[in-house]
C-alpha positions as CSV (number, residue, x, y, z in Angstrom):
1,X,-3.4,-12.5,7.6
2,X,-6.5,-13.9,9.3
3,X,-5.2,-12.7,12.7
4,X,-4.5,-9.2,11.4
5,X,-8.1,-8.9,10.1
6,X,-9.5,-10.2,13.4
7,X,-7.3,-7.8,15.4
8,X,-9.0,-4.9,13.5
9,X,-12.5,-6.3,14.0
10,X,-12.9,-7.5,10.4
11,X,-14.1,-10.9,9.2
12,X,-11.7,-12.9,7.1
13,X,-13.8,-13.2,4.0
14,X,-12.5,-14.9,0.9
15,X,-12.5,-11.5,-0.9
16,X,-10.4,-9.7,1.8
17,X,-8.0,-12.6,2.0
18,X,-7.6,-12.7,-1.8
19,X,-6.9,-8.9,-1.9
20,X,-4.3,-9.1,0.9
21,X,-2.6,-12.1,-0.8
22,X,-2.5,-10.2,-4.1
23,X,-1.1,-7.1,-2.4
24,X,1.5,-9.3,-0.5
25,X,3.1,-10.0,-3.9
26,X,4.6,-6.4,-3.5
27,X,3.8,-5.2,-7.0
28,X,1.9,-2.1,-5.9
29,X,-1.0,-2.5,-8.3
30,X,-3.6,0.2,-9.3
31,X,-7.2,-0.8,-8.5
32,X,-7.6,-1.9,-12.2
33,X,-4.5,-4.1,-12.0
34,X,-5.6,-5.6,-8.7
35,X,-9.1,-6.3,-10.1
36,X,-7.6,-7.9,-13.2
37,X,-5.3,-10.1,-11.2
38,X,-8.1,-11.2,-8.8
39,X,-10.5,-12.0,-11.7
40,X,-8.1,-14.8,-12.9
41,X,-8.5,-16.7,-9.6
42,X,-11.9,-15.3,-8.5
43,X,-14.0,-15.0,-11.7
44,X,-17.1,-13.9,-9.8
45,X,-15.6,-11.0,-7.9
46,X,-16.9,-7.6,-9.0
47,X,-15.0,-4.3,-9.3
48,X,-17.4,-2.9,-6.7
49,X,-16.5,-5.6,-4.2
50,X,-12.8,-4.9,-4.7
51,X,-13.3,-1.2,-4.2
52,X,-15.4,-1.7,-1.1
53,X,-13.0,-4.2,0.5
54,X,-9.9,-2.3,-0.4
55,X,-11.3,0.9,1.2
56,X,-12.3,-1.1,4.3
57,X,-8.8,-2.6,4.5
58,X,-7.2,0.9,4.0
59,X,-9.4,2.4,6.7
60,X,-8.4,-0.5,9.1
61,X,-4.7,0.3,8.4
62,X,-3.9,-3.0,6.7
63,X,-3.5,-1.4,3.3
64,X,-2.0,1.9,2.2
65,X,-2.9,4.0,-0.8
66,X,0.0,5.6,-2.6
67,X,-0.9,8.5,-4.7
68,X,1.7,9.2,-7.4
69,X,2.7,12.8,-8.2
70,X,2.7,12.2,-12.0
71,X,0.0,13.6,-14.2
72,X,-2.9,11.2,-14.5
73,X,-1.2,8.9,-12.1
74,X,-3.5,6.3,-10.5
75,X,-3.3,5.4,-6.9
76,X,-1.4,2.3,-6.1
77,X,-2.0,0.0,-3.2
78,X,0.3,-1.9,-0.8
79,X,-0.3,-4.3,2.1
80,X,1.0,-2.9,5.4
81,X,1.4,-5.9,7.7
82,X,5.0,-4.8,8.6
83,X,6.0,-1.1,8.8
84,X,8.2,0.0,5.9
85,X,9.0,3.1,3.9
86,X,7.9,3.7,0.3
87,X,10.2,5.3,-2.2
88,X,8.2,6.6,-5.2
89,X,9.5,7.9,-8.6
90,X,8.1,11.3,-9.2
91,X,8.3,10.8,-12.9
92,X,6.8,7.4,-13.6
93,X,5.2,6.5,-10.2
94,X,7.2,3.3,-9.6
95,X,7.1,2.3,-5.9
96,X,9.8,0.5,-4.0
97,X,9.6,-0.8,-0.5
98,X,12.4,-0.4,2.1
99,X,12.2,-2.2,5.4
100,X,14.0,0.1,7.8
101,X,12.5,-0.8,11.1
102,X,14.6,1.6,13.2
103,X,13.6,4.6,11.0
104,X,9.9,3.8,11.1
105,X,10.1,3.2,14.9
106,X,12.0,6.5,15.5
107,X,9.4,8.4,13.4
108,X,6.6,6.9,15.4
109,X,8.3,7.7,18.7
110,X,9.1,11.3,17.7
111,X,5.5,11.9,16.5
112,X,4.1,10.5,19.7
113,X,6.4,12.7,21.8
114,X,5.6,15.9,19.7
115,X,1.9,15.4,19.6
116,X,1.3,13.5,22.9
117,X,-1.0,11.2,20.9
118,X,-1.0,7.4,20.3
119,X,0.3,6.9,16.7
120,X,-1.7,4.2,14.9
121,X,0.4,4.0,11.7
122,X,3.3,5.9,10.1
123,X,3.2,5.9,6.3
124,X,6.4,7.5,4.9
125,X,6.7,8.1,1.2
126,X,10.0,9.4,-0.1
127,X,10.1,10.9,-3.6
128,X,13.0,10.3,-6.0
129,X,13.7,9.6,-9.7
130,X,14.1,5.9,-10.4
131,X,17.1,4.6,-12.4
132,X,15.0,4.0,-15.5
133,X,13.7,7.6,-15.6
134,X,17.2,8.9,-14.9
135,X,18.5,6.9,-17.8
136,X,15.8,8.2,-20.1
137,X,16.6,11.8,-19.2
138,X,20.3,11.3,-20.1
139,X,19.5,10.1,-23.6
């Protein structure tokens, strides 16, 4: 993770590394959940520090913000060290990761060909209804 930060011109601060490590657990937390999880291991970290660093990591392409379509849904965050596709439940906002390298690469190649621009990052979010929500609607 240190190398990824340096590649993007960012210092590997303890706060940034802690945020990336927490996001690497693949639980797609909201900012409040991320802050709560970080407080247990970094009691002096502030919510403002988490916001500032999370936004910086997002702007650098190391983190993606996933905005659920559900009413009052809070943004969720994910580390983006390796290209992958997100599948999000349109009912509850649950996020699942799928590592389909060929599909992401093809999308990147197609966009580059169509736009004649260098593509920095492809963030694909597919919408679905998760098994839990499907089960609830059948009851």
